[in-house]
C-alpha positions as CSV (number, residue, x, y, z in Angstrom):
1,M,169.5,144.4,92.3
2,Q,169.6,144.4,96.2
3,E,173.1,144.4,97.4
4,F,174.1,141.5,99.7
5,P,174.8,142.6,103.3
6,R,178.2,142.9,104.3
7,T,178.0,142.5,107.9
8,W,175.5,140.9,110.1
9,R,174.4,144.4,111.2
10,E,173.3,145.4,107.8
11,L,171.4,142.3,107.6
12,L,169.7,143.0,110.8
13,R,168.9,146.4,109.7
14,T,167.3,145.3,106.8
15,I,165.0,142.8,108.8
16,I,163.8,145.1,111.3
17,K,162.8,147.7,108.8
18,D,159.6,146.0,109.1
19,P,158.1,147.3,112.6
20,N,156.4,144.0,113.2
21,E,159.3,142.0,112.8
22,K,161.5,144.5,114.9
23,K,158.7,144.1,117.9
24,R,158.7,140.3,117.4
25,L,162.5,140.1,117.7
26,A,162.8,142.2,120.7
27,Q,160.2,140.2,122.5
28,A,161.9,136.9,121.3
29,L,165.3,138.5,122.8
30,D,163.7,139.9,125.7
31,I,165.1,143.4,124.8
32,N,163.9,146.8,124.4
33,P,163.7,147.8,120.6
34,F,166.2,150.5,120.9
35,T,168.8,147.7,121.8
36,L,168.3,146.2,118.0
37,I,168.7,150.0,116.6
38,R,172.0,150.4,118.6
39,W,173.3,147.1,117.2
40,V,172.7,147.9,113.8
41,N,174.4,151.5,114.2
42,D,177.4,149.6,115.7
43,E,176.9,151.4,119.0
44,T,176.7,148.4,121.3
45,D,177.8,144.8,121.1
46,P,175.3,142.0,122.0
47,R,176.2,139.3,124.5
48,A,177.0,135.6,123.1
49,Q,173.5,134.8,124.4
50,N,171.8,137.6,122.4
51,L,173.4,136.4,119.4
52,H,172.1,132.8,120.0
53,Q,168.9,134.0,120.7
54,L,168.9,136.0,117.3
55,L,169.8,132.9,115.3
56,A,167.0,130.9,116.9
57,A,164.8,133.6,116.3
58,L,165.7,134.0,112.6
59,P,165.7,130.4,111.2
60,Q,165.3,131.4,107.7
61,H,168.5,133.5,107.8
62,R,170.4,131.6,109.9
63,S,173.2,130.2,107.8
64,V,174.1,133.9,106.5
65,L,173.6,135.3,109.8
66,L,176.1,133.0,111.5
67,E,178.5,133.4,108.6
68,L,178.5,137.2,109.2
69,I,178.4,137.3,113.0
70,Q,181.5,135.0,112.8
71,Q,183.2,137.5,110.6
72,E,183.1,139.9,113.3
73,F,183.2,137.7,116.2
74,E,185.5,135.1,115.3
75,H,185.4,133.1,118.5
76,F,181.7,132.8,118.5
77,T,180.7,129.3,118.0
78,D,177.3,128.0,117.2
79,E,176.7,126.0,120.4
80,A,173.0,125.7,119.6
81,G,173.5,124.2,116.6
82,R,175.5,121.5,118.0
83,K,172.7,120.7,120.7
84,D,170.6,120.2,117.5
85,E,172.4,117.3,116.1
86,D,169.9,114.7,117.5
87,V,167.2,116.5,115.8
88,L,165.9,115.8,112.0
89,P,165.8,119.3,110.4
90,E,162.8,118.2,108.3
91,I,159.9,116.0,108.7
92,P,160.8,112.7,107.1
93,A,159.2,112.1,103.4
94,S,158.1,108.7,104.5
95,F,155.8,110.1,107.1
96,L,154.7,112.8,104.9
97,A,153.7,110.1,102.5
98,R,151.7,108.3,105.3
99,V,149.9,111.5,106.2
100,F,148.8,112.3,102.7
101,R,147.8,108.3,102.0
102,E,145.7,108.6,105.2
103,Y,144.1,111.7,104.4
104,S,142.9,110.1,101.1
105,T,141.2,107.3,102.8
106,L,139.8,108.4,106.0
107,N,136.4,110.2,106.2
108,E,136.2,113.7,107.4
109,A,135.3,112.8,110.9
110,Q,138.4,110.6,111.4
111,Q,140.8,112.8,109.5
112,F,141.1,115.4,112.1
113,W,141.4,113.0,115.3
114,S,143.4,110.3,113.7
115,L,145.8,112.5,111.7
116,G,146.0,115.1,114.5
117,N,147.2,112.7,117.1
118,L,149.7,111.2,114.5
119,I,151.2,114.4,113.6
120,L,151.6,115.3,117.2
121,Q,153.2,112.3,118.2
122,Q,155.7,112.5,115.1
123,A,156.6,116.0,116.3
124,I,157.5,114.6,120.0
125,E,159.4,112.1,118.7
126,Q,161.6,114.5,116.6
127,L,161.8,117.3,119.0
128,D,162.3,115.5,122.1
129,P,163.8,112.1,121.2
130,E,165.2,111.3,124.6
131,H,161.8,112.1,126.3
132,L,163.0,114.8,128.7
133,G,159.5,116.2,128.9
134,M,157.4,117.7,126.3
135,V,153.8,118.5,125.4
136,C,152.1,119.4,122.3
137,V,148.8,121.4,122.0
138,L,146.7,121.9,119.2
139,V,144.7,125.4,119.9
140,Q,141.7,126.5,117.7
141,C,139.4,129.4,117.5
142,L,136.2,128.5,119.2
143,P,133.7,129.1,116.4
144,P,131.5,132.3,116.9
145,L,127.8,132.2,117.1
146,E,126.3,133.9,113.9
147,G,127.5,137.5,113.5
148,N,129.8,137.5,116.4
149,K,133.3,138.0,116.6
150,I,135.6,135.1,117.8
151,S,136.2,135.8,121.6
152,A,138.3,132.6,122.7
153,L,140.1,129.7,121.9
154,H,139.8,126.1,122.9
155,T,142.2,123.4,123.4
156,T,141.2,120.3,120.8
157,L,144.3,117.9,120.9
158,R,147.0,117.2,123.4
159,L,149.8,114.9,123.4
160,G,152.7,114.8,125.7
161,T,155.4,112.9,127.6
162,P,156.0,112.7,131.5
163,P,155.2,114.9,133.2
164,W,152.6,115.7,131.1
165,V,150.6,112.5,131.0
166,G,147.2,110.9,132.1
167,H,144.2,113.2,133.0
168,A,146.0,116.6,132.5
169,L,146.2,115.7,128.7
170,H,142.2,115.1,128.4
171,Q,141.3,118.7,130.2
172,N,139.7,121.2,127.4
173,I,140.1,124.9,128.4
174,L,139.7,128.1,127.0
175,L,142.3,130.6,126.3
176,G,142.0,134.4,125.5
177,S,144.1,137.3,125.5
178,E,145.9,136.3,128.6
179,S,147.7,133.5,127.1
180,T,150.6,133.3,124.6
181,A,148.3,131.3,122.1
182,G,146.1,134.3,122.1
183,Y,148.6,136.7,121.6
184,V,150.2,134.7,118.6
185,V,146.5,134.1,116.9
186,S,145.2,137.8,117.6
187,E,148.1,140.2,117.8
188,T,151.2,139.1,115.7
189,R,150.2,136.1,114.0
190,Q,153.7,135.2,114.1
191,A,155.7,132.5,115.9
192,V,156.5,133.3,119.8
193,T,159.4,131.5,121.6
194,I,160.3,131.9,125.1
195,Q,163.3,130.2,126.3
196,N,162.8,130.5,130.1
197,L,159.5,130.9,131.4
198,E,160.4,131.5,134.8
199,E,162.4,134.7,134.0
200,Y,160.6,135.9,131.1
201,Q,159.6,139.6,131.6
202,G,158.7,140.4,128.0
203,L,155.5,141.9,126.5
204,V,154.0,138.4,125.7
205,P,151.7,137.1,127.9
206,V,153.0,133.8,129.3
207,S,150.6,131.0,129.4
208,S,150.2,129.0,132.7
209,V,151.6,125.5,131.8
210,S,152.4,123.5,134.8
211,E,155.9,121.9,134.7
212,A,156.9,124.1,131.6
213,K,160.0,125.9,131.5
214,S,160.2,126.7,127.9
215,L,157.5,127.4,125.2
216,S,157.2,127.9,121.5
217,A,153.7,128.7,119.7
218,H,153.0,128.9,116.1
219,P,150.2,130.3,114.2
220,L,148.0,127.7,111.8
221,R,147.3,129.8,108.7
222,R,146.0,129.5,105.1
223,A,145.8,132.3,102.5
224,G,145.7,135.1,105.2
225,R,143.3,133.6,107.5
226,I,144.1,131.9,110.7
227,A,142.7,128.8,112.7
228,G,144.7,128.8,115.8
229,C,148.3,127.7,116.9
230,L,150.3,124.7,117.8
231,S,151.7,125.4,120.9
232,V,155.0,123.1,122.3
233,A,156.1,123.4,125.8
234,S,159.0,121.6,127.2
235,S,160.2,120.9,130.9
236,Q,163.6,121.9,129.9
237,L,165.3,125.5,129.6
238,R,166.0,126.9,126.2
239,L,165.2,123.6,124.4
240,F,163.8,125.6,121.3
241,T,166.9,126.1,119.2
242,S,166.5,127.4,115.6
243,S,166.4,123.6,114.6
244,R,163.5,122.8,116.7
245,V,161.5,126.1,116.1
246,A,161.7,125.7,112.3
247,L,160.7,122.1,112.7
248,I,157.7,123.2,114.7
249,Q,156.9,125.4,112.1
250,Q,156.7,122.6,109.5
251,F,154.4,120.8,111.7
252,A,152.1,123.6,112.3
253,A,151.9,123.7,108.6
254,L,151.0,120.2,108.4
255,L,148.3,120.5,110.9
256,A,146.6,123.5,108.9
257,L,146.5,121.0,106.1
258,I,144.0,118.9,107.9
259,L,141.8,121.5,109.0
260,R,138.4,122.2,107.2
261,E,138.3,125.6,105.2
262,E,135.7,126.8,107.5
263,E,137.8,126.6,110.3
264,F,140.1,129.3,109.3
265,Y,139.2,133.1,110.0
266,Q,139.8,136.5,108.8
267,P,141.9,138.5,111.4
268,E,139.5,141.0,111.9
269,Q,137.0,138.5,112.9
270,I,139.1,137.8,116.2
271,E,138.8,139.9,119.2
272,L,139.7,137.9,122.1
273,V,138.4,138.4,125.8
274,M,140.4,137.5,128.9
275,M,139.9,133.9,130.3
276,P,140.5,132.8,133.9
277,S,143.4,130.3,134.8
278,P,142.7,126.5,133.8
279,Q,142.5,125.9,137.7
280,V,139.5,128.1,137.8
281,Q,138.2,126.6,134.6
282,Q,138.1,122.9,135.8
283,P,135.0,122.6,137.7
284,Y,133.0,124.4,134.8
285,M,134.6,122.1,132.2
286,L,133.8,119.0,134.4
287,S,129.7,120.0,133.9
288,F,130.5,119.9,130.1
289,Q,128.4,116.6,129.4
290,Q,125.7,117.4,131.9
291,R,125.2,120.9,130.3
292,L,125.1,119.1,126.7
293,L,122.4,116.7,127.5
294,Q,120.4,119.7,129.2
295,V,120.8,121.8,126.1
296,M,119.5,118.7,123.8
297,R,116.5,118.1,126.2
298,E,115.3,121.7,126.2
299,K,115.7,121.9,122.4
300,A,113.6,118.7,121.9
301,R,110.8,120.0,124.3
302,Q,110.8,123.0,122.3
303,G,110.2,120.8,119.2
304,Q,113.7,121.7,117.9
305,T,116.5,119.2,116.9
306,L,120.1,119.8,117.4
307,S,123.0,117.7,116.2
308,Y,125.7,116.8,118.6
309,A,127.9,119.5,117.1
310,Q,125.3,122.3,117.3
311,A,124.7,121.3,120.7
312,E,128.4,121.4,121.6
313,R,128.7,124.9,120.3
314,V,125.8,126.2,122.4
315,V,127.6,124.8,125.7
316,W,131.0,126.1,124.5
317,H,129.4,129.5,124.5
318,Q,127.6,129.4,127.5
319,L,130.9,128.5,129.3
320,Q,132.7,131.4,127.4
321,E,130.4,133.9,128.6
322,E,130.5,132.8,132.4
323,L,134.1,132.4,132.5
324,R,134.6,135.7,130.6
325,Q,132.3,137.2,133.6
326,L,134.4,135.3,136.1
327,A,137.7,136.9,134.4
328,L,136.1,140.5,134.6
329,A,135.1,140.2,138.1
330,S,138.6,138.8,139.3
331,E,139.9,142.1,137.6
332,A,137.5,144.3,139.5
């Protein structure tokens, strides 16, 4: 039988035996992985801020970890936990019942848009009840052309409170390996939380989100496959305490339930490329509808019939290739 850890250092030692978890924690705390080793070997002591970040990064171990930390550092207080008093720790059962009820009555076309927006609205109400400023973005894998790899992600749903309102919420963009979402989907397939975007100097690529000061991105997974991620940005520094991170994870799982089976992909199918900034992409995205009409007319002249969804996919891949070339040119 496995022995229960006697100290927080022993517990951390067990956790970082997994190389991926060790890498993730080092990135979440913005420290060198060797610092974690020095902690578990009792060679150095972490700062109070590091301990709070450690609690936030390990919500599944929070209660035990906090108790063990306080055994060694008796004056350590769970300040982050007190800030979370206004946040419901779980999605209310009444809301889940509503989602499942509507899921059973809506047709497939309605399920995504109706339930997706409903879930994002509930997420904002629980994560940012004072409406200090938050935007939730659902990012999905761009379906590949037959036989090809997935090279980019695209934003499909956005919902926010000021300063994220109006036209900015309706802009579709492509994301690649340069983005936090891309890193979550193609590299770790684990949640990433960055508490200070302005000062962050870790290994995770930081997405360019105007007005955002902190960010938490969570993968949408099903049976070893991945469909994208839920990205939540805040206008506040260090908003994503462990309670909020755990709650976002629940909302990501709920969003994964409303996606179709074919929208999930094996990790080896995903090879993201670089995409230019949203500002560079904007004029290309403004031509989307015009391109769509051109594609459908061209296929009609050739005696072929395309559905709206098929034509959309053709246009997305046109844009993906043009933007990829643009990103490559800017690097040259």
